[in-house]
The first five atom37 places (N, CA, C, CB, O) and aatype in JSON, in Angstrom:
{
  "aatype": [12, 14, 6, 15, 5, 5, 3, 2, 12, 13, 1, 14, 18, 10, 15, 9, 0, 19, 13, 4, 6, 11, 19, 10, 1, 6, 14, 3, 7, 19, 12, 15, 10, 9, 1, 19, 19, 3, 1, 13, 12, 19, 0, 7, 0, 16, 14, 6, 12, 6, 14, 5, 19, 10, 11, 13, 16, 10, 19, 19, 15, 13, 11, 15, 7, 13, 12, 1, 7, 11, 0, 9, 9, 0, 19, 1, 14, 11, 15, 14, 16, 7, 19, 3, 10, 14, 0, 12, 6, 13, 14, 19, 10, 13, 6, 7, 6, 3, 1, 7, 19, 0, 10, 9, 7, 6, 9, 2, 13, 14, 19, 15, 6, 6, 7, 10, 18, 17, 13, 6, 19, 18, 10, 12, 5, 6, 10, 19, 16, 11, 12, 14, 10, 1, 19, 10, 18, 5, 1, 0, 7, 13, 0, 9, 7, 14, 7],
  "atom_mask": [
    [1, 1, 1, 1, 1],
    [1, 1, 1, 1, 1],
    [1, 1, 1, 1, 1],
    [1, 1, 1, 1, 1],
    [1, 1, 1, 1, 1],
    [1, 1, 1, 1, 1],
    [1, 1, 1, 1, 1],
    [1, 1, 1, 1, 1],
    [1, 1, 1, 1, 1],
    [1, 1, 1, 1, 1],
    [1, 1, 1, 1, 1],
    [1, 1, 1, 1, 1],
    [1, 1, 1, 1, 1],
    [1, 1, 1, 1, 1],
    [1, 1, 1, 1, 1],
    [1, 1, 1, 1, 1],
    [1, 1, 1, 1, 1],
    [1, 1, 1, 1, 1],
    [1, 1, 1, 1, 1],
    [1, 1, 1, 1, 1],
    [1, 1, 1, 1, 1],
    [1, 1, 1, 1, 1],
    [1, 1, 1, 1, 1],
    [1, 1, 1, 1, 1],
    [1, 1, 1, 1, 1],
    [1, 1, 1, 1, 1],
    [1, 1, 1, 1, 1],
    [1, 1, 1, 1, 1],
    [1, 1, 1, 0, 1],
    [1, 1, 1, 1, 1],
    [1, 1, 1, 1, 1],
    [1, 1, 1, 1, 1],
    [1, 1, 1, 1, 1],
    [1, 1, 1, 1, 1],
    [1, 1, 1, 1, 1],
    [1, 1, 1, 1, 1],
    [1, 1, 1, 1, 1],
    [1, 1, 1, 1, 1],
    [1, 1, 1, 1, 1],
    [1, 1, 1, 1, 1],
    [1, 1, 1, 1, 1],
    [1, 1, 1, 1, 1],
    [1, 1, 1, 1, 1],
    [1, 1, 1, 0, 1],
    [1, 1, 1, 1, 1],
    [1, 1, 1, 1, 1],
    [1, 1, 1, 1, 1],
    [1, 1, 1, 1, 1],
    [1, 1, 1, 1, 1],
    [1, 1, 1, 1, 1],
    [1, 1, 1, 1, 1],
    [1, 1, 1, 1, 1],
    [1, 1, 1, 1, 1],
    [1, 1, 1, 1, 1],
    [1, 1, 1, 1, 1],
    [1, 1, 1, 1, 1],
    [1, 1, 1, 1, 1],
    [1, 1, 1, 1, 1],
    [1, 1, 1, 1, 1],
    [1, 1, 1, 1, 1],
    [1, 1, 1, 1, 1],
    [1, 1, 1, 1, 1],
    [1, 1, 1, 1, 1],
    [1, 1, 1, 1, 1],
    [1, 1, 1, 0, 1],
    [1, 1, 1, 1, 1],
    [1, 1, 1, 1, 1],
    [1, 1, 1, 1, 1],
    [1, 1, 1, 0, 1],
    [1, 1, 1, 1, 1],
    [1, 1, 1, 1, 1],
    [1, 1, 1, 1, 1],
    [1, 1, 1, 1, 1],
    [1, 1, 1, 1, 1],
    [1, 1, 1, 1, 1],
    [1, 1, 1, 1, 1],
    [1, 1, 1, 1, 1],
    [1, 1, 1, 1, 1],
    [1, 1, 1, 1, 1],
    [1, 1, 1, 1, 1],
    [1, 1, 1, 1, 1],
    [1, 1, 1, 0, 1],
    [1, 1, 1, 1, 1],
    [1, 1, 1, 1, 1],
    [1, 1, 1, 1, 1],
    [1, 1, 1, 1, 1],
    [1, 1, 1, 1, 1],
    [1, 1, 1, 1, 1],
    [1, 1, 1, 1, 1],
    [1, 1, 1, 1, 1],
    [1, 1, 1, 1, 1],
    [1, 1, 1, 1, 1],
    [1, 1, 1, 1, 1],
    [1, 1, 1, 1, 1],
    [1, 1, 1, 1, 1],
    [1, 1, 1, 0, 1],
    [1, 1, 1, 1, 1],
    [1, 1, 1, 1, 1],
    [1, 1, 1, 1, 1],
    [1, 1, 1, 0, 1],
    [1, 1, 1, 1, 1],
    [1, 1, 1, 1, 1],
    [1, 1, 1, 1, 1],
    [1, 1, 1, 1, 1],
    [1, 1, 1, 0, 1],
    [1, 1, 1, 1, 1],
    [1, 1, 1, 1, 1],
    [1, 1, 1, 1, 1],
    [1, 1, 1, 1, 1],
    [1, 1, 1, 1, 1],
    [1, 1, 1, 1, 1],
    [1, 1, 1, 1, 1],
    [1, 1, 1, 1, 1],
    [1, 1, 1, 1, 1],
    [1, 1, 1, 0, 1],
    [1, 1, 1, 1, 1],
    [1, 1, 1, 1, 1],
    [1, 1, 1, 1, 1],
    [1, 1, 1, 1, 1],
    [1, 1, 1, 1, 1],
    [1, 1, 1, 1, 1],
    [1, 1, 1, 1, 1],
    [1, 1, 1, 1, 1],
    [1, 1, 1, 1, 1],
    [1, 1, 1, 1, 1],
    [1, 1, 1, 1, 1],
    [1, 1, 1, 1, 1],
    [1, 1, 1, 1, 1],
    [1, 1, 1, 1, 1],
    [1, 1, 1, 1, 1],
    [1, 1, 1, 1, 1],
    [1, 1, 1, 1, 1],
    [1, 1, 1, 1, 1],
    [1, 1, 1, 1, 1],
    [1, 1, 1, 1, 1],
    [1, 1, 1, 1, 1],
    [1, 1, 1, 1, 1],
    [1, 1, 1, 1, 1],
    [1, 1, 1, 1, 1],
    [1, 1, 1, 1, 1],
    [1, 1, 1, 0, 1],
    [1, 1, 1, 1, 1],
    [1, 1, 1, 1, 1],
    [1, 1, 1, 1, 1],
    [1, 1, 1, 0, 1],
    [1, 1, 1, 1, 1],
    [1, 1, 1, 0, 1]
  ],
  "atom_positions": [
    [[22.8, 125.66, 147.45], [22.26, 125.12, 146.19], [23.43, 124.65, 145.36], [21.41, 126.19, 145.4], [24.45, 125.32, 145.18]],
    [[23.19, 123.37, 144.84], [24.27, 122.82, 143.88], [24.61, 123.74, 142.7], [23.81, 121.47, 143.29], [23.78, 124.49, 142.18]],
    [[25.78, 123.64, 142.35], [26.34, 124.54, 141.13], [25.46, 124.4, 140.04], [27.8, 124.14, 140.61], [25.0, 125.41, 139.5]],
    [[25.15, 123.2, 139.61], [24.23, 122.94, 138.33], [23.03, 123.66, 138.38], [23.83, 121.48, 138.16], [22.69, 124.36, 137.42]],
    [[22.18, 123.52, 139.67], [21.01, 124.03, 139.74], [21.1, 125.82, 139.69], [20.4, 123.39, 141.06], [20.23, 126.55, 139.21]],
    [[22.25, 126.22, 140.25], [22.45, 127.68, 140.13], [22.68, 128.13, 138.86], [23.5, 128.15, 140.89], [22.19, 129.19, 138.5]],
    [[23.47, 127.36, 138.01], [23.78, 127.75, 136.67], [22.58, 127.72, 135.82], [24.83, 126.89, 136.1], [22.51, 128.56, 134.92]],
    [[21.55, 126.81, 135.98], [20.3, 126.67, 135.34], [19.42, 127.82, 135.66], [19.66, 125.42, 135.72], [18.63, 128.24, 134.82]],
    [[19.53, 128.37, 136.9], [18.73, 129.39, 137.29], [18.9, 130.6, 136.56], [18.9, 129.62, 138.56], [17.96, 131.39, 136.59]],
    [[19.95, 130.91, 135.9], [20.33, 131.98, 135.18], [20.21, 131.8, 133.68], [21.62, 132.3, 135.54], [20.78, 132.6, 132.94]],
    [[19.55, 130.88, 133.23], [19.18, 130.54, 131.82], [17.7, 130.82, 131.62], [19.5, 129.03, 131.48], [16.87, 130.76, 132.53]],
    [[17.42, 131.12, 130.41], [16.05, 131.33, 130.04], [15.32, 130.07, 129.99], [15.95, 132.01, 128.77], [15.96, 129.04, 129.81]],
    [[13.99, 130.04, 130.14], [13.21, 128.94, 130.26], [12.45, 128.68, 128.96], [12.34, 129.11, 131.39], [11.8, 129.59, 128.44]],
    [[12.5, 127.49, 128.44], [11.69, 127.22, 127.24], [10.17, 127.2, 127.58], [12.12, 125.86, 126.62], [9.69, 126.61, 128.55]],
    [[9.49, 127.91, 126.66], [8.03, 128.02, 126.94], [7.22, 127.27, 125.93], [7.58, 129.48, 126.95], [6.21, 126.65, 126.26]],
    [[7.69, 127.32, 124.66], [7.08, 126.55, 123.48], [7.98, 126.21, 122.48], [6.03, 127.29, 122.81], [8.78, 127.04, 122.04]],
    [[7.94, 124.88, 122.0], [8.57, 124.42, 120.93], [7.72, 123.55, 120.03], [9.68, 123.77, 121.36], [7.5, 122.39, 120.38]],
    [[7.27, 123.98, 118.97], [6.27, 123.37, 118.26], [6.14, 123.68, 116.76], [5.11, 123.69, 118.89], [6.53, 124.76, 116.33]],
    [[5.68, 122.88, 116.04], [5.38, 122.99, 114.49], [3.9, 123.27, 114.36], [5.76, 121.59, 113.63], [3.1, 122.63, 115.05]],
    [[3.47, 124.24, 113.49], [1.97, 124.34, 113.2], [1.87, 124.86, 111.92], [1.16, 125.23, 114.17], [2.85, 125.11, 111.21]],
    [[0.56, 125.03, 111.55], [0.2, 125.56, 110.1], [0.37, 127.1, 110.1], [-1.4, 125.17, 109.65], [0.94, 127.58, 109.12]],
    [[-0.01, 127.86, 111.01], [0.07, 129.27, 111.04], [0.0, 129.82, 112.45], [-0.99, 129.85, 110.2], [-0.57, 129.15, 113.31]],
    [[0.56, 131.03, 112.76], [0.39, 131.64, 113.91], [-0.35, 133.01, 113.76], [1.67, 131.74, 114.51], [0.03, 133.83, 112.93]],
    [[-1.42, 133.25, 114.59], [-1.96, 134.55, 114.62], [-1.36, 135.27, 115.71], [-3.41, 134.55, 114.71], [-1.13, 134.66, 116.76]],
    [[-1.07, 136.57, 115.59], [-0.67, 137.43, 116.52], [-1.55, 138.56, 116.67], [0.57, 137.83, 116.26], [-1.73, 139.34, 115.74]],
    [[-2.14, 138.68, 117.84], [-3.21, 139.58, 118.12], [-2.67, 140.9, 118.56], [-4.12, 139.02, 119.14], [-1.57, 140.93, 119.11]],
    [[-3.36, 141.98, 118.38], [-2.83, 143.36, 118.75], [-2.39, 143.48, 120.13], [-3.86, 144.41, 118.53], [-1.59, 144.36, 120.44]],
    [[-2.92, 142.57, 121.07], [-2.44, 142.68, 122.45], [-1.15, 141.73, 122.71], [-3.63, 142.29, 123.43], [-0.65, 141.61, 123.83]],
    [[-0.73, 141.15, 121.69], [0.62, 140.51, 121.72], [0.32, 138.97, 121.99], [0.0, 0.0, 0.0], [1.25, 138.18, 122.07]],
    [[-0.88, 138.59, 122.12], [-1.27, 137.08, 122.35], [-1.1, 136.38, 121.1], [-2.78, 136.85, 122.85], [-1.51, 136.88, 120.06]],
    [[-0.45, 135.13, 121.13], [-0.43, 134.26, 119.97], [-1.41, 133.14, 120.11], [0.94, 133.7, 119.74], [-1.77, 132.64, 121.18]],
    [[-1.84, 132.8, 118.78], [-2.69, 131.73, 118.68], [-1.94, 130.77, 117.62], [-4.18, 132.21, 118.27], [-1.57, 131.17, 116.51]],
    [[-1.77, 129.47, 118.1], [-1.07, 128.53, 117.18], [-2.25, 127.67, 116.56], [0.08, 127.58, 117.98], [-3.05, 127.05, 117.25]],
    [[-2.26, 127.72, 115.23], [-3.31, 127.05, 114.53], [-2.82, 125.79, 113.91], [-3.89, 127.92, 113.49], [-1.83, 125.82, 113.19]],
    [[-3.45, 124.66, 114.14], [-3.28, 123.38, 113.72], [-1.77, 122.91, 113.96], [-3.69, 123.3, 112.27], [-0.93, 122.88, 113.07]],
    [[-1.58, 122.59, 115.17], [-0.31, 122.06, 115.75], [-0.1, 120.71, 115.06], [-0.38, 121.9, 117.39], [-1.03, 119.91, 115.01]],
    [[1.1, 120.43, 114.54], [1.33, 119.24, 113.73], [2.68, 118.57, 114.13], [1.32, 119.62, 112.22], [3.6, 119.28, 114.53]],
    [[2.83, 117.26, 114.05], [4.13, 116.68, 114.22], [4.28, 115.51, 113.29], [4.37, 116.27, 115.67], [5.17, 114.67, 113.44]],
    [[3.35, 115.44, 112.28], [3.58, 114.49, 111.3], [2.97, 114.93, 109.97], [3.04, 113.19, 111.75], [2.02, 115.71, 109.94]],
    [[3.53, 114.42, 108.9], [3.01, 115.02, 107.49], [2.86, 113.56, 106.78], [4.26, 116.24, 106.58], [3.7, 112.67, 106.89]],
    [[1.7, 113.47, 106.06], [1.58, 112.35, 105.15], [1.93, 112.94, 103.66], [0.04, 111.67, 105.24], [1.41, 113.96, 103.21]],
    [[2.76, 112.26, 103.08], [3.08, 112.6, 101.71], [2.64, 111.51, 100.72], [4.58, 112.85, 101.57], [2.95, 110.33, 100.89]],
    [[1.88, 111.93, 99.66], [1.46, 111.07, 98.72], [2.23, 111.25, 97.45], [0.06, 111.21, 98.54], [2.75, 112.32, 97.12]],
    [[2.27, 110.01, 96.69], [3.05, 110.06, 95.52], [2.76, 108.89, 94.5], [0.0, 0.0, 0.0], [2.1, 107.95, 94.94]],
    [[3.12, 108.87, 93.38], [2.86, 107.93, 92.43], [3.9, 106.82, 92.27], [2.69, 108.59, 91.24], [3.68, 105.83, 91.57]],
    [[4.95, 106.98, 92.9], [6.1, 106.09, 92.7], [6.34, 105.16, 93.95], [7.4, 106.96, 92.41], [5.95, 105.55, 95.05]],
    [[6.9, 104.05, 93.81], [7.07, 103.12, 94.99], [7.76, 103.7, 96.18], [7.83, 101.92, 94.59], [7.4, 103.45, 97.33]],
    [[8.85, 104.55, 95.87], [9.62, 105.26, 96.87], [9.23, 106.69, 96.86], [11.12, 105.11, 96.64], [8.78, 107.16, 95.81]],
    [[9.34, 107.4, 97.88], [9.22, 108.85, 97.95], [10.07, 109.6, 97.33], [9.23, 109.28, 99.09], [11.28, 109.5, 97.54]],
    [[9.55, 110.44, 96.49], [10.31, 111.42, 95.59], [10.51, 112.69, 96.62], [9.39, 111.86, 94.07], [9.7, 112.93, 97.52]],
    [[11.65, 113.43, 96.37], [11.78, 114.62, 97.19], [10.53, 115.57, 97.19], [12.99, 115.38, 96.72], [9.9, 115.81, 96.16]],
    [[10.23, 116.06, 98.31], [9.15, 116.99, 98.58], [9.53, 118.2, 99.4], [8.08, 116.29, 99.25], [10.61, 118.23, 99.98]],
    [[8.74, 119.12, 99.46], [8.93, 120.33, 100.27], [7.65, 120.5, 101.07], [9.22, 121.63, 99.37], [6.54, 120.7, 100.58]],
    [[7.95, 120.37, 102.5], [6.8, 120.6, 103.49], [6.9, 121.91, 103.94], [6.8, 119.67, 104.7], [7.95, 122.47, 104.24]],
    [[5.65, 122.46, 104.0], [5.41, 124.01, 104.52], [4.73, 123.97, 105.74], [4.54, 124.94, 103.53], [3.62, 123.46, 105.91]],
    [[5.56, 124.65, 106.77], [4.91, 124.61, 108.06], [5.63, 125.92, 108.8], [5.15, 123.06, 108.87], [6.58, 126.56, 108.33]],
    [[5.04, 126.14, 109.95], [5.62, 127.36, 110.76], [6.33, 126.62, 112.0], [4.34, 128.55, 111.32], [5.82, 125.64, 112.55]],
    [[7.34, 127.08, 112.32], [8.2, 126.72, 113.52], [8.05, 127.78, 114.54], [9.72, 126.56, 113.15], [8.21, 128.95, 114.2]],
    [[7.76, 127.47, 115.73], [7.62, 128.39, 116.88], [8.46, 127.9, 118.01], [6.17, 128.52, 117.33], [8.27, 126.82, 118.57]],
    [[9.4, 128.75, 118.31], [10.16, 128.37, 119.63], [10.19, 129.67, 120.42], [11.76, 127.79, 119.36], [10.48, 130.74, 119.89]],
    [[9.85, 129.54, 121.74], [9.73, 130.74, 122.56], [10.4, 130.52, 123.98], [8.19, 131.13, 122.71], [10.25, 129.44, 124.56]],
    [[11.02, 131.38, 124.44], [11.71, 131.37, 125.79], [11.16, 132.46, 126.52], [13.26, 131.5, 125.72], [10.68, 133.43, 125.93]],
    [[11.2, 132.37, 127.97], [10.97, 133.46, 128.88], [12.38, 133.64, 129.47], [9.79, 133.15, 130.01], [13.16, 132.71, 129.66]],
    [[12.64, 135.0, 129.73], [13.96, 135.36, 130.04], [14.45, 134.77, 131.42], [14.06, 136.85, 130.03], [15.55, 134.22, 131.54]],
    [[13.6, 134.91, 132.38], [14.02, 134.54, 133.77], [14.99, 135.62, 134.13], [0.0, 0.0, 0.0], [14.75, 136.79, 133.83]],
    [[16.14, 135.26, 134.78], [17.23, 136.21, 135.12], [18.06, 136.68, 133.88], [18.17, 135.55, 136.14], [18.8, 137.66, 133.94]],
    [[17.89, 135.93, 132.74], [18.85, 136.25, 131.62], [18.74, 137.63, 131.03], [18.66, 135.29, 130.5], [17.63, 138.07, 130.72]],
    [[19.69, 138.25, 130.88], [19.63, 139.57, 130.17], [20.7, 139.65, 129.1], [19.81, 140.76, 131.18], [21.82, 139.24, 129.39]],
    [[20.46, 140.14, 127.89], [21.39, 140.2, 126.8], [21.23, 139.47, 125.72], [0.0, 0.0, 0.0], [20.26, 138.72, 125.6]],
    [[22.15, 139.58, 124.8], [22.03, 138.87, 123.4], [22.5, 137.47, 123.48], [22.89, 139.6, 122.27], [23.45, 137.13, 124.19]],
    [[21.76, 136.58, 122.68], [21.99, 135.21, 122.51], [21.87, 134.67, 121.1], [21.09, 134.52, 123.35], [21.53, 135.46, 120.22]],
    [[22.11, 133.48, 120.82], [21.86, 132.84, 119.5], [20.97, 131.73, 119.88], [23.2, 132.33, 118.72], [21.35, 131.02, 120.8]],
    [[19.77, 131.46, 119.27], [19.08, 130.43, 119.22], [19.4, 129.63, 117.83], [17.7, 130.83, 119.44], [19.36, 130.26, 116.78]],
    [[19.72, 128.28, 117.82], [19.85, 127.54, 116.72], [18.94, 126.43, 116.74], [21.14, 127.13, 116.56], [18.62, 125.82, 117.77]],
    [[18.47, 126.15, 115.43], [17.61, 125.02, 115.25], [18.39, 124.21, 114.25], [16.11, 125.39, 114.76], [18.82, 124.74, 113.22]],
    [[18.61, 122.84, 114.56], [19.48, 121.99, 113.73], [18.59, 120.68, 113.46], [20.95, 121.64, 114.52], [18.38, 119.84, 114.34]],
    [[18.14, 120.6, 112.25], [17.38, 119.39, 111.9], [18.4, 118.21, 111.6], [16.44, 119.67, 110.64], [19.57, 118.43, 111.29]],
    [[17.87, 116.97, 111.73], [18.54, 115.72, 111.44], [17.57, 114.78, 110.71], [19.06, 115.07, 112.75], [16.43, 114.64, 111.14]],
    [[18.02, 114.11, 109.56], [17.22, 113.37, 108.9], [17.04, 112.02, 109.65], [17.7, 113.25, 107.56], [17.72, 111.75, 110.63]],
    [[16.01, 111.12, 109.08], [15.86, 109.85, 109.84], [17.01, 109.02, 109.89], [14.83, 109.07, 109.33], [17.16, 108.24, 110.83]],
    [[17.89, 109.13, 108.93], [19.21, 108.42, 108.9], [20.19, 109.04, 109.66], [19.73, 108.28, 107.57], [21.32, 108.55, 109.67]],
    [[19.92, 110.11, 110.34], [21.01, 110.88, 111.12], [21.88, 111.86, 110.45], [0.0, 0.0, 0.0], [22.92, 112.25, 110.98]],
    [[21.5, 112.26, 109.3], [22.29, 113.2, 108.46], [21.97, 114.53, 109.01], [21.95, 113.12, 106.9], [20.79, 114.83, 109.18]],
    [[22.95, 115.37, 109.31], [22.84, 116.75, 109.76], [22.34, 117.58, 108.58], [24.21, 117.28, 110.3], [22.98, 117.57, 107.53]],
    [[21.23, 118.3, 108.69], [20.65, 119.17, 107.66], [21.04, 120.56, 107.99], [19.11, 119.04, 107.57], [21.49, 120.83, 109.1]],
    [[20.87, 121.53, 106.99], [21.29, 122.91, 107.19], [20.53, 123.52, 108.43], [21.01, 123.76, 105.89], [19.31, 123.47, 108.54]],
    [[21.38, 124.09, 109.33], [20.97, 124.62, 110.52], [20.41, 126.12, 110.38], [22.12, 124.54, 111.44], [20.85, 126.81, 109.46]],
    [[19.52, 126.62, 111.2], [19.09, 127.92, 111.25], [19.51, 128.66, 112.53], [17.68, 127.94, 111.09], [19.31, 128.13, 113.62]],
    [[20.04, 129.77, 112.44], [20.41, 130.47, 113.65], [19.69, 131.87, 113.65], [22.0, 130.61, 113.75], [19.49, 132.53, 112.63]],
    [[19.32, 132.26, 114.96], [18.59, 133.54, 115.18], [19.13, 134.22, 116.25], [17.18, 133.36, 115.43], [19.1, 133.73, 117.38]],
    [[19.67, 135.41, 116.01], [20.07, 136.28, 117.13], [18.77, 136.86, 117.91], [20.98, 137.49, 116.56], [17.83, 137.4, 117.33]],
    [[18.85, 136.71, 119.17], [17.77, 137.29, 120.11], [18.22, 138.16, 121.22], [17.01, 136.21, 120.75], [19.41, 138.16, 121.52]],
    [[17.4, 138.86, 121.84], [17.69, 139.84, 122.96], [16.8, 139.46, 124.17], [17.41, 141.4, 122.49], [15.59, 139.7, 124.12]],
    [[17.36, 138.9, 125.23], [16.63, 138.7, 126.43], [16.52, 139.95, 127.17], [17.23, 137.66, 127.25], [17.48, 140.71, 127.17]],
    [[15.45, 140.25, 127.8], [15.27, 141.5, 128.49], [15.12, 141.18, 130.12], [13.94, 142.27, 127.86], [15.04, 142.1, 130.94]],
    [[15.09, 139.98, 130.43], [15.02, 139.68, 131.84], [13.56, 139.5, 132.36], [0.0, 0.0, 0.0], [12.66, 140.01, 131.69]],
    [[13.26, 138.82, 133.49], [12.17, 138.6, 134.31], [11.04, 137.83, 133.34], [11.67, 140.03, 134.95], [11.34, 136.78, 132.79]],
    [[9.88, 138.37, 133.2], [8.87, 137.56, 132.43], [8.84, 137.84, 130.95], [7.49, 137.8, 132.98], [8.1, 137.23, 130.17]],
    [[9.68, 138.78, 130.61], [9.95, 139.11, 129.18], [10.37, 137.92, 128.47], [11.01, 140.17, 129.03], [10.93, 137.04, 129.13]],
    [[10.17, 137.74, 127.12], [10.65, 136.72, 126.42], [10.84, 136.87, 124.95], [0.0, 0.0, 0.0], [10.56, 137.93, 124.4]],
    [[11.28, 135.9, 124.33], [11.5, 135.98, 122.92], [10.67, 134.78, 122.19], [13.1, 135.9, 122.64], [10.44, 133.72, 122.76]],
    [[10.27, 135.05, 120.95], [9.45, 134.11, 120.34], [10.0, 134.0, 118.79], [7.88, 134.56, 120.49], [9.96, 135.01, 118.09]],
    [[10.43, 132.92, 118.33], [10.84, 132.79, 117.0], [9.63, 132.17, 116.25], [12.16, 131.94, 116.9], [9.19, 131.08, 116.61]],
    [[9.15, 132.81, 115.3], [8.03, 132.37, 114.49], [8.6, 132.38, 112.95], [6.7, 133.37, 114.72], [8.78, 133.45, 112.37]],
    [[8.83, 131.29, 112.42], [9.32, 131.26, 111.11], [8.58, 130.24, 110.13], [0.0, 0.0, 0.0], [8.38, 129.06, 110.45]],
    [[8.2, 130.78, 108.97], [7.6, 129.86, 108.05], [8.82, 129.17, 107.3], [6.58, 130.63, 107.04], [9.78, 129.78, 106.83]],
    [[8.64, 127.82, 107.27], [9.63, 127.02, 106.91], [9.26, 126.15, 105.55], [9.95, 126.17, 108.12], [8.21, 125.52, 105.51]],
    [[10.04, 126.14, 104.63], [9.75, 125.4, 103.41], [11.02, 124.34, 103.61], [9.73, 126.41, 101.88], [12.18, 124.66, 103.36]],
    [[10.62, 123.04, 104.09], [11.49, 122.11, 104.55], [11.6, 120.98, 103.61], [11.11, 121.68, 105.84], [10.66, 120.19, 103.58]],
    [[12.7, 120.78, 102.79], [12.92, 119.73, 101.79], [13.05, 118.41, 102.47], [14.17, 120.0, 100.95], [13.84, 118.31, 103.41]],
    [[12.36, 117.41, 102.07], [12.45, 116.04, 102.69], [12.7, 115.15, 101.45], [11.06, 115.58, 103.57], [12.1, 115.31, 100.39]],
    [[13.61, 114.2, 101.66], [13.68, 113.13, 100.64], [13.65, 111.7, 101.05], [14.85, 113.29, 99.92], [13.93, 110.74, 100.32]],
    [[13.23, 111.66, 102.43], [13.05, 110.13, 102.92], [11.93, 110.4, 103.94], [14.53, 109.34, 103.68], [11.7, 111.5, 104.44]],
    [[11.24, 109.22, 104.19], [10.29, 109.12, 105.15], [10.89, 108.63, 106.53], [9.22, 108.22, 104.64], [11.92, 107.95, 106.57]],
    [[10.3, 108.95, 107.51], [10.77, 108.63, 108.92], [10.67, 109.76, 109.72], [0.0, 0.0, 0.0], [10.07, 110.78, 109.4]],
    [[11.37, 109.54, 110.92], [11.39, 110.62, 111.98], [12.55, 111.56, 111.88], [11.42, 110.01, 113.34], [13.72, 111.19, 111.94]],
    [[12.15, 112.85, 111.72], [13.28, 113.84, 111.65], [13.26, 114.54, 113.06], [13.09, 114.95, 110.37], [12.23, 114.68, 113.72]],
    [[14.44, 114.94, 113.43], [14.49, 115.53, 114.73], [15.06, 116.99, 114.48], [15.4, 114.64, 115.77], [16.0, 117.19, 113.7]],
    [[14.44, 117.98, 115.17], [14.91, 119.4, 115.14], [15.51, 119.67, 116.51], [13.73, 120.44, 114.79], [14.78, 119.81, 117.49]],
    [[16.8, 119.73, 116.57], [17.41, 120.08, 117.8], [17.37, 121.61, 118.11], [18.81, 119.58, 117.79], [17.73, 122.42, 117.25]],
    [[16.97, 121.97, 119.25], [16.95, 123.48, 119.6], [18.23, 123.7, 120.6], [15.41, 123.95, 120.38], [18.43, 123.0, 121.6]],
    [[19.0, 124.7, 120.22], [20.14, 125.1, 120.95], [19.93, 126.45, 121.4], [21.36, 124.99, 120.19], [19.33, 127.19, 120.62]],
    [[20.36, 126.95, 122.61], [20.42, 128.24, 123.16], [21.86, 128.37, 123.6], [19.38, 128.47, 124.31], [22.28, 127.6, 124.47]],
    [[22.68, 129.34, 123.03], [24.06, 129.54, 123.27], [24.89, 128.22, 123.3], [24.2, 130.27, 124.55], [25.74, 127.92, 124.15]],
    [[24.52, 127.49, 122.25], [25.37, 126.25, 121.81], [25.0, 125.19, 122.84], [27.05, 126.53, 121.8], [25.74, 124.21, 122.91]],
    [[23.96, 125.28, 123.62], [23.57, 124.13, 124.56], [22.25, 123.53, 124.17], [23.46, 124.6, 126.04], [21.32, 124.27, 123.89]],
    [[22.14, 122.26, 124.14], [20.95, 121.55, 123.67], [19.88, 121.98, 124.72], [21.18, 119.91, 123.57], [20.14, 121.91, 125.92]],
    [[18.7, 122.4, 124.27], [17.66, 122.62, 125.23], [16.52, 121.7, 125.06], [17.2, 123.98, 125.15], [15.9, 121.34, 126.06]],
    [[16.14, 121.24, 123.76], [15.11, 120.4, 123.39], [15.21, 119.76, 122.11], [13.98, 121.07, 123.44], [16.05, 120.18, 121.32]],
    [[14.39, 118.7, 121.78], [14.36, 118.15, 120.39], [12.93, 118.01, 120.05], [15.12, 116.77, 120.25], [12.14, 117.47, 120.82]],
    [[12.59, 118.51, 118.84], [11.28, 118.48, 118.28], [11.14, 117.44, 117.28], [10.93, 119.74, 117.71], [11.85, 117.57, 116.28]],
    [[10.28, 116.31, 117.36], [10.02, 115.38, 116.46], [9.15, 115.84, 115.37], [9.52, 114.32, 117.08], [8.17, 116.56, 115.58]],
    [[9.53, 115.41, 114.12], [8.63, 115.46, 112.89], [8.57, 114.3, 112.07], [9.0, 116.51, 112.02], [9.52, 114.04, 111.34]],
    [[7.5, 113.54, 112.11], [7.54, 112.25, 111.36], [6.92, 112.49, 109.97], [6.74, 111.09, 112.15], [5.89, 113.16, 109.84]],
    [[7.59, 111.92, 108.9], [7.17, 112.11, 107.48], [6.77, 110.56, 107.05], [8.47, 112.82, 106.49], [7.58, 109.64, 107.07]],
    [[5.54, 110.45, 106.71], [4.88, 109.17, 106.15], [4.75, 109.23, 104.67], [3.45, 108.93, 106.74], [4.47, 110.3, 104.12]],
    [[4.96, 108.04, 103.95], [4.8, 108.17, 102.53], [3.79, 107.12, 102.22], [6.16, 108.0, 101.71], [3.86, 106.0, 102.74]],
    [[2.81, 107.46, 101.35], [1.8, 106.67, 100.85], [1.71, 106.73, 99.4], [0.6, 107.0, 101.42], [1.42, 107.8, 98.87]],
    [[1.94, 105.66, 98.69], [1.67, 105.59, 97.25], [0.22, 105.76, 96.88], [2.15, 104.31, 96.72], [-0.66, 104.99, 97.26]],
    [[0.05, 106.82, 96.13], [-1.39, 107.22, 95.67], [-1.94, 106.11, 94.64], [-1.36, 108.75, 94.9], [-1.24, 105.59, 93.78]],
    [[-3.25, 105.83, 94.84], [-3.89, 105.05, 93.83], [-3.82, 103.55, 94.05], [0.0, 0.0, 0.0], [-4.28, 102.74, 93.25]],
    [[-3.23, 103.23, 95.17], [-3.01, 101.86, 95.47], [-3.71, 101.58, 96.73], [-1.54, 101.52, 95.57], [-3.26, 102.05, 97.77]],
    [[-4.8, 100.85, 96.74], [-5.58, 100.4, 97.96], [-5.03, 99.12, 98.62], [-7.05, 100.15, 97.58], [-4.63, 98.16, 97.96]],
    [[-5.04, 99.17, 99.83], [-4.66, 98.0, 100.44], [-5.82, 97.46, 101.21], [-3.5, 98.21, 101.28], [-6.45, 98.17, 101.99]],
    [[-6.11, 96.18, 101.0], [-7.24, 95.62, 101.71], [-7.87, 94.45, 100.96], [0.0, 0.0, 0.0], [-7.28, 93.98, 99.98]],
    [[-9.02, 93.96, 101.36], [-9.56, 92.78, 100.54], [-9.69, 92.99, 99.19], [-10.83, 92.36, 100.95], [-10.02, 94.11, 98.81]],
    [[-9.45, 91.98, 98.28], [-9.59, 92.15, 96.84], [-10.44, 91.34, 96.3], [0.0, 0.0, 0.0], [-10.65, 91.38, 95.08]]
  ]
}
């Protein structure tokens, strides 16, 4: 087996990486993700978007596979212009096999520009995936169309 395949075999497996409105956790441990989103429409009265705070839930889940022990999951957002925004770091414990970890965080995310934000997900300082979140701005009270 090539070395890179062998290294990947001992890493946890990404199960979920998504934004949603809320998460229900049932007594039996099953999660229900309500209103999965990847774009927000922001309305305002000015020609340019004013700073806003978006409220959503971030869900990132891994299955342990062969991994056992403590690790850090980091989520690092980037603005549409490529500016690094404040990162979030979460210590987790992998128990091995089909056991997993799920990060469920209610986020108040400040945005000051429209466009595509990327949330990079790192496990032990290694990029695992990127989550897109598009912010669209619509000036309220101004209809576009035949006049």
